[in-house]
C-alpha positions as semicolon CSV with decimal commas, in nm:
position;residue;x (nm);y (nm);z (nm)
1;M;-2,467;0,959;3,027
2;Q;-2,303;0,750;2,755
3;A;-2,346;0,871;2,396
4;T;-2,547;0,651;2,163
5;T;-2,428;0,567;1,813
6;K;-2,669;0,822;1,668
7;T;-2,531;1,107;1,879
8;L;-2,164;1,036;1,805
9;P;-1,998;1,257;1,543
10;T;-1,985;1,071;1,212
11;L;-1,663;1,033;1,013
12;A;-1,693;0,922;0,651
13;I;-1,393;0,761;0,484
14;I;-1,429;0,753;0,106
15;T;-1,207;0,502;-0,074
16;N;-1,220;0,319;-0,406
17;G;-1,256;-0,058;-0,364
18;P;-1,246;-0,275;-0,052
19;T;-0,919;-0,449;0,032
20;P;-0,806;-0,654;0,334
21;Y;-0,578;-0,378;0,464
22;R;-0,848;-0,111;0,438
23;T;-1,094;-0,333;0,621
24;H;-0,835;-0,390;0,894
25;F;-0,774;-0,016;0,933
26;H;-1,146;0,063;0,952
27;Q;-1,194;-0,206;1,216
28;R;-0,913;-0,049;1,418
29;I;-1,086;0,289;1,397
30;V;-1,411;0,141;1,529
31;R;-1,229;-0,027;1,819
32;E;-0,982;0,247;1,909
33;I;-1,183;0,565;1,849
34;P;-1,519;0,467;2,003
35;E;-1,621;0,832;2,032
36;L;-1,673;0,832;1,653
37;R;-1,930;0,672;1,428
38;L;-1,760;0,549;1,109
39;L;-1,907;0,531;0,760
40;S;-1,700;0,335;0,507
41;I;-1,794;0,457;0,160
42;F;-1,659;0,265;-0,141
43;T;-1,677;0,427;-0,484
44;H;-1,587;0,107;-0,673
45;E;-1,658;-0,258;-0,616
46;V;-1,310;-0,374;-0,718
47;S;-0,981;-0,210;-0,618
48;N;-0,658;-0,247;-0,817
49;S;-0,666;-0,623;-0,754
50;P;-0,968;-0,857;-0,729
51;W;-0,953;-0,912;-0,354
52;S;-1,225;-1,123;-0,196
53;A;-1,284;-0,880;0,088
54;T;-1,558;-0,944;0,344
55;L;-1,695;-0,616;0,477
56;P;-1,782;-0,642;0,847
57;P;-2,103;-0,460;0,947
58;E;-1,937;-0,261;1,227
59;I;-1,752;-0,043;0,973
60;N;-2,088;0,058;0,817
61;P;-1,995;-0,014;0,453
62;I;-2,182;0,165;0,173
63;M;-2,112;0,072;-0,191
64;F;-2,160;0,333;-0,465
65;G;-1,977;0,162;-0,751
66;S;-2,132;-0,181;-0,793
67;G;-1,956;-0,368;-1,073
68;Q;-1,703;-0,089;-1,129
69;I;-1,323;-0,123;-1,123
70;A;-1,103;0,143;-0,964
71;T;-0,831;0,115;-1,229
72;E;-1,047;0,258;-1,508
73;S;-0,904;0,578;-1,657
74;P;-1,049;0,890;-1,485
75;A;-1,052;1,066;-1,823
76;R;-1,299;0,808;-1,955
77;T;-1,532;0,820;-1,656
78;I;-1,563;1,193;-1,583
79;G;-1,940;1,208;-1,621
80;R;-2,003;0,890;-1,426
81;E;-1,774;0,988;-1,140
82;W;-1,917;1,342;-1,124
83;A;-2,268;1,198;-1,090
84;K;-2,148;0,943;-0,837
85;G;-1,987;1,223;-0,636
86;G;-2,327;1,390;-0,621
87;R;-2,485;1,073;-0,482
88;V;-2,209;1,043;-0,224
89;I;-2,267;1,405;-0,122
90;G;-2,636;1,328;-0,077
91;E;-2,544;1,043;0,158
92;L;-2,301;1,262;0,353
93;A;-2,578;1,519;0,405
94;R;-2,835;1,255;0,499
95;Q;-2,599;1,099;0,754
96;D;-2,507;1,442;0,900
97;V;-2,137;1,367;0,853
98;R;-1,907;1,586;1,062
99;A;-1,574;1,502;0,896
100;V;-1,458;1,335;0,575
101;V;-1,140;1,161;0,460
102;V;-1,119;1,129;0,081
103;Y;-0,868;0,878;-0,053
104;G;-0,732;1,030;-0,373
105;Y;-0,810;1,341;-0,572
106;A;-0,775;1,230;-0,934
107;D;-1,137;1,195;-1,045
108;A;-1,425;1,437;-1,091
109;G;-1,636;1,284;-0,816
110;R;-1,369;1,324;-0,551
111;L;-1,302;1,684;-0,653
112;R;-1,675;1,753;-0,625
113;I;-1,685;1,603;-0,275
114;I;-1,379;1,795;-0,154
115;R;-1,522;2,121;-0,288
116;W;-1,864;2,053;-0,131
117;C;-1,705;1,992;0,210
118;R;-1,523;2,323;0,188
119;Q;-1,844;2,507;0,098
120;R;-2,027;2,346;0,393
121;R;-1,733;2,401;0,632
122;I;-1,707;2,029;0,697
123;P;-1,348;1,926;0,778
124;C;-1,219;1,725;0,484
125;F;-0,882;1,553;0,466
126;V;-0,725;1,437;0,142
127;W;-0,533;1,111;0,174
128;G;-0,264;1,024;-0,079
129;D;0,019;0,771;-0,102
130;S;0,221;0,977;-0,352
131;N;0,590;1,025;-0,281
132;M;0,843;1,271;-0,416
133;R;1,066;1,006;-0,572
134;S;0,778;0,880;-0,783
135;E;0,708;1,225;-0,925
136;V;0,779;1,179;-1,297
137;R;0,610;1,473;-1,470
138;T;0,829;1,745;-1,621
139;G;0,786;2,060;-1,826
140;T;0,437;2,190;-1,901
141;K;0,263;1,892;-1,742
142;A;0,453;1,944;-1,418
143;R;0,368;2,315;-1,409
144;L;0,000;2,247;-1,478
145;K;-0,015;1,980;-1,210
146;R;0,146;2,216;-0,961
147;V;-0,116;2,486;-1,024
148;V;-0,414;2,250;-1,014
149;L;-0,301;2,035;-0,722
150;R;-0,208;2,333;-0,507
151;R;-0,560;2,466;-0,553
152;V;-0,730;2,134;-0,480
153;L;-0,522;2,074;-0,168
154;S;-0,596;2,427;-0,045
155;W;-0,964;2,328;-0,028
156;S;-0,887;2,059;0,231
157;S;-0,848;2,085;0,607
158;G;-0,532;1,881;0,584
159;V;-0,352;1,605;0,401
160;M;-0,283;1,249;0,513
161;C;0,029;1,081;0,374
162;C;0,225;0,761;0,422
163;G;0,567;0,879;0,541
164;S;0,860;1,114;0,491
165;L;0,860;1,098;0,110
166;G;0,486;1,161;0,112
167;Q;0,534;1,461;0,339
168;E;0,801;1,594;0,102
169;Y;0,562;1,549;-0,192
170;F;0,276;1,744;-0,037
171;E;0,505;2,018;0,093
172;H;0,628;2,051;-0,266
173;Y;0,269;2,123;-0,364
174;G;0,227;2,395;-0,107
175;V;0,074;2,219;0,192
176;D;0,172;2,365;0,529
177;P;0,364;2,095;0,723
178;K;0,133;2,161;1,018
179;R;-0,156;2,035;0,804
180;I;0,014;1,707;0,708
181;Y;-0,066;1,395;0,909
182;W;0,097;1,054;0,877
183;V;-0,174;0,791;0,821
184;P;0,017;0,518;0,637
185;Y;-0,106;0,191;0,495
186;E;-0,057;-0,103;0,727
187;P;-0,135;-0,474;0,707
188;D;-0,283;-0,681;0,986
189;Y;0,044;-0,732;1,169
190;A;-0,115;-0,969;1,421
191;M;-0,231;-1,198;1,141
192;V;0,116;-1,206;0,985
193;G;0,270;-1,286;1,322
194;A;0,016;-1,560;1,395
195;I;0,109;-1,774;1,094
196;N;0,189;-2,116;1,240
197;P;0,426;-2,394;1,129
198;Q;0,141;-2,597;0,981
199;Q;0,036;-2,308;0,756
200;I;0,395;-2,272;0,638
201;A;0,417;-2,646;0,573
202;D;0,087;-2,636;0,382
203;V;0,203;-2,355;0,155
204;K;0,533;-2,531;0,090
205;N;0,342;-2,843;-0,009
206;R;0,097;-2,648;-0,228
207;F;0,372;-2,479;-0,430
208;N;0,630;-2,761;-0,413
209;L;0,881;-2,563;-0,208
210;D;1,161;-2,787;-0,087
211;D;1,280;-2,767;0,272
212;G;1,638;-2,653;0,304
213;R;1,631;-2,420;0,005
214;R;1,651;-2,041;0,027
215;R;1,394;-1,821;-0,145
216;I;1,360;-1,467;-0,280
217;V;0,997;-1,362;-0,319
218;Y;0,832;-1,094;-0,533
219;S;0,469;-1,008;-0,458
220;G;0,265;-0,772;-0,675
221;R;0,119;-0,710;-1,018
222;L;0,308;-0,827;-1,324
223;A;0,299;-0,481;-1,481
224;P;0,569;-0,273;-1,656
225;V;0,634;-0,029;-1,368
226;K;0,701;-0,315;-1,127
227;R;1,014;-0,421;-1,323
228;V;0,979;-0,789;-1,244
229;D;1,204;-0,838;-1,547
230;L;1,491;-0,694;-1,342
231;A;1,426;-0,938;-1,058
232;I;1,429;-1,230;-1,302
233;D;1,739;-1,110;-1,488
234;A;1,934;-1,053;-1,166
235;F;1,834;-1,395;-1,036
236;V;1,939;-1,558;-1,362
237;R;2,279;-1,386;-1,349
238;L;2,338;-1,509;-0,992
239;A;2,183;-1,853;-1,021
240;A;2,511;-2,039;-1,069
241;E;2,669;-1,859;-0,772
242;R;2,367;-1,927;-0,551
243;P;2,258;-2,284;-0,635
244;M;2,049;-2,318;-0,317
245;W;1,830;-2,018;-0,398
246;D;1,492;-2,005;-0,577
247;L;1,271;-1,716;-0,690
248;I;0,897;-1,706;-0,611
249;I;0,675;-1,469;-0,809
250;V;0,338;-1,401;-0,645
251;G;0,086;-1,218;-0,861
252;D;-0,054;-1,188;-1,208
253;G;-0,082;-0,924;-1,477
254;P;-0,038;-0,837;-1,844
255;L;0,333;-0,921;-1,854
256;G;0,292;-1,273;-1,716
257;P;0,357;-1,468;-2,041
258;E;0,644;-1,241;-2,145
259;L;0,814;-1,267;-1,806
260;R;0,792;-1,646;-1,806
261;L;0,985;-1,649;-2,132
262;R;1,277;-1,465;-1,967
263;V;1,355;-1,768;-1,752
264;P;1,608;-2,002;-1,918
265;V;1,499;-2,363;-1,954
266;Q;1,764;-2,484;-1,710
267;L;1,624;-2,254;-1,436
268;K;1,252;-2,309;-1,481
269;D;1,236;-2,540;-1,179
270;R;1,391;-2,265;-0,965
271;V;1,136;-1,994;-1,053
272;I;0,795;-2,060;-0,898
273;W;0,484;-1,878;-1,026
274;T;0,186;-1,878;-0,788
275;G;-0,052;-1,654;-0,982
276;F;-0,273;-1,402;-0,801
277;L;-0,352;-1,498;-0,440
278;D;-0,642;-1,328;-0,265
279;D;-0,594;-1,498;0,073
280;Q;-0,368;-1,286;0,291
281;A;-0,284;-1,574;0,523
282;T;-0,150;-1,775;0,227
283;I;0,063;-1,482;0,113
284;S;0,196;-1,434;0,467
285;A;0,281;-1,803;0,491
286;L;0,476;-1,772;0,165
287;Y;0,669;-1,482;0,315
288;R;0,745;-1,691;0,621
289;A;0,868;-1,969;0,392
290;S;1,104;-1,724;0,219
291;D;1,413;-1,523;0,311
292;I;1,422;-1,205;0,102
293;L;1,153;-0,982;-0,049
294;I;1,245;-0,808;-0,374
295;L;1,063;-0,503;-0,512
296;P;1,248;-0,348;-0,810
297;S;0,977;-0,099;-0,917
298;D;1,032;0,209;-1,132
299;Y;0,722;0,365;-0,974
300;E;0,590;0,271;-0,629
301;P;0,421;0,536;-0,412
302;W;0,419;0,318;-0,098
303;A;0,422;-0,068;-0,123
304;L;0,245;-0,244;0,161
305;V;0,439;-0,559;0,077
306;I;0,741;-0,398;0,244
307;N;0,549;-0,376;0,574
308;E;0,433;-0,735;0,531
309;A;0,784;-0,859;0,460
310;A;0,927;-0,681;0,763
311;A;0,652;-0,830;0,980
312;A;0,735;-1,176;0,844
313;G;1,104;-1,135;0,929
314;L;1,244;-1,110;0,577
315;A;1,543;-0,921;0,449
316;I;1,431;-0,664;0,191
317;I;1,569;-0,544;-0,143
318;A;1,385;-0,248;-0,297
319;S;1,445;0,024;-0,551
320;D;1,506;0,379;-0,435
321;V;1,162;0,506;-0,546
322;V;0,963;0,280;-0,312
323;G;0,795;0,493;-0,046
324;A;0,789;0,226;0,223
325;A;1,156;0,143;0,170
326;A;1,253;0,492;0,288
327;E;1,107;0,401;0,628
328;L;1,153;0,025;0,654
329;V;1,478;-0,060;0,472
330;R;1,809;0,042;0,630
331;D;2,092;-0,027;0,391
332;G;2,324;-0,295;0,518
333;V;2,109;-0,357;0,826
334;N;1,788;-0,533;0,720
335;G;1,832;-0,509;0,344
336;F;1,939;-0,286;0,059
337;T;1,806;-0,025;-0,180
338;F;1,934;0,025;-0,533
339;T;1,891;0,286;-0,805
340;H;1,574;0,199;-0,994
341;G;1,638;0,049;-1,334
342;D;2,002;-0,036;-1,258
343;L;2,039;-0,411;-1,316
344;Q;2,404;-0,425;-1,214
345;Q;2,334;-0,254;-0,883
346;L;2,051;-0,498;-0,820
347;I;2,280;-0,792;-0,893
348;D;2,542;-0,650;-0,657
349;V;2,303;-0,603;-0,363
350;M;2,136;-0,938;-0,429
351;R;2,477;-1,105;-0,411
352;I;2,544;-0,943;-0,072
353;A;2,195;-1,010;0,064
354;T;2,211;-1,381;-0,024
355;D;2,545;-1,431;0,151
356;E;2,488;-1,707;0,408
357;G;2,727;-1,542;0,650
358;R;2,503;-1,240;0,702
359;L;2,155;-1,349;0,592
360;E;2,004;-1,446;0,927
361;T;2,131;-1,129;1,098
362;T;1,986;-0,918;0,817
363;K;1,648;-1,091;0,840
364;A;1,634;-1,056;1,218
365;A;1,691;-0,680;1,198
366;S;1,359;-0,620;1,022
367;A;1,154;-0,676;1,339
368;G;1,311;-0,389;1,533
369;I;1,297;-0,151;1,237
370;L;0,928;-0,230;1,191
371;Q;0,850;-0,172;1,558
372;D;1,025;0,165;1,545
373;W;0,812;0,258;1,243
374;I;0,489;0,153;1,414
375;R;0,576;0,371;1,714
376;R;0,646;0,671;1,490
377;A;0,363;0,637;1,241
378;D;0,057;0,458;1,376
379;P;-0,228;0,540;1,133
380;V;-0,500;0,550;1,397
381;A;-0,292;0,793;1,604
382;G;-0,242;1,011;1,296
383;L;-0,615;1,011;1,222
384;R;-0,699;1,095;1,583
385;R;-0,456;1,388;1,582
386;A;-0,608;1,526;1,260
387;L;-0,961;1,504;1,398
388;S;-0,858;1,652;1,732
389;E;-0,683;1,950;1,574
390;T;-0,997;2,031;1,372
391;G;-1,226;2,008;1,674
392;I;-1,407;1,686;1,584
393;L;-1,259;1,500;1,880
394;G;-1,192;1,648;2,220
C-alpha cells in the first residue's frame, strides 16, 4: 500500500528569505526524496537581496516574517525573533514534524527552535555556510564564541556545511566529523546550461556589449567586504595591456556611487554597470557572454556565483577566503586564487588569466571540475544520508 502525503514523515527546513537557489533545492527534495513530506518555513520575507522568488506549492511554503528583511541585526530583533521562534515551534508541533533543518544559529528564534527539538528528541540539523578562512574573531570574542557555539552545536543531531572549509570550521567548534554532512548551496545547473544563443544576444544588446570583446564579470553586492574596489583597481592597472577587455559589474549596494568614481574617465566605456538583476536567466546569459568571473572578497563563506560561473564555462579568479573557490578553482587549471586584499597579486593573476594563449583552455577546464564537485557533494545526497543515519529514512 502506497503511503499518502499525510502518513509520510515530515521534514521542516527553516530558512530566512526565499531565493531562487533555495526554491530549486526544495523542489529537488520533493522530486528525489518522495518518501518525505517537506515543509518550507521562511522566517523573513526578503533574504539578503530582493529576489522576486515564486514559491511553488509543492514545497509547502509557510511565511512567518511578512515584510521583514533577513539582514536586520539580530541584536536589534531579539524579542521579535524569540516570539517568532515560538510561533514556528507551534507549527512544527501542529504538523507533527519528524525532523528539522535550521539554516543558521545567530538569532534568538533559531536557538529556541534548536533547543526545543533537543528537548522533544526531534532530530535537528544546523546548516551553516561558515568556513574556517572567514573566521575573523580573535581574543575574548573568539573564546566566547567558541564556548557558546560549541554548546549550541551540541544540541543538534548534526551539522550541514558547504565543503571542506566548512567541515574544518565546524570541527574547530567541536563537532564530531561523523556528524557533519555536506549539503552545499547549488544553482539550477540545468537552467544555466540551457541558456541559448538568442538569450546571450539579447543580453548583449540590452547592456551594449560588443561582439568580439573579452569580458571579466563581477556579480554580487557592492559592499565593503566584497572588495569590488580591488577588481576595479586591478582592471584599471591592466587596461592598457588588455585593450580588448571590459569589466562588467552586476549588482548594487551602498558603495555603488563611490566605486563608480574609481573608474578613470578614459575607461568609463569599458566598465559596464548593470545594477541589481533579479532574473537568474539574465545573469546566466551575462556569464555566458563573459570570459572570467572575479570575486575578490575579504569575507565570503561560500559564494554561489562560483558554481554559476563554472557551470557557464568561465575561468575564475577568487580570493583565498572564498569557500567555493577551495572546491571549484584549481590554480593554473581553470583559474587562480590570490591572497585577499593583495592588489598586486590580483593584478598578476589577472594578467595571466587574460592571456589569449591560455584563456580558452582555462575556461574549458571549469566544466570537468564542476562535474567532479557535483559527484562528491550533491546536496540532496547529503541530506538523505543525514536523515538515514538518524532513522528518519530507511
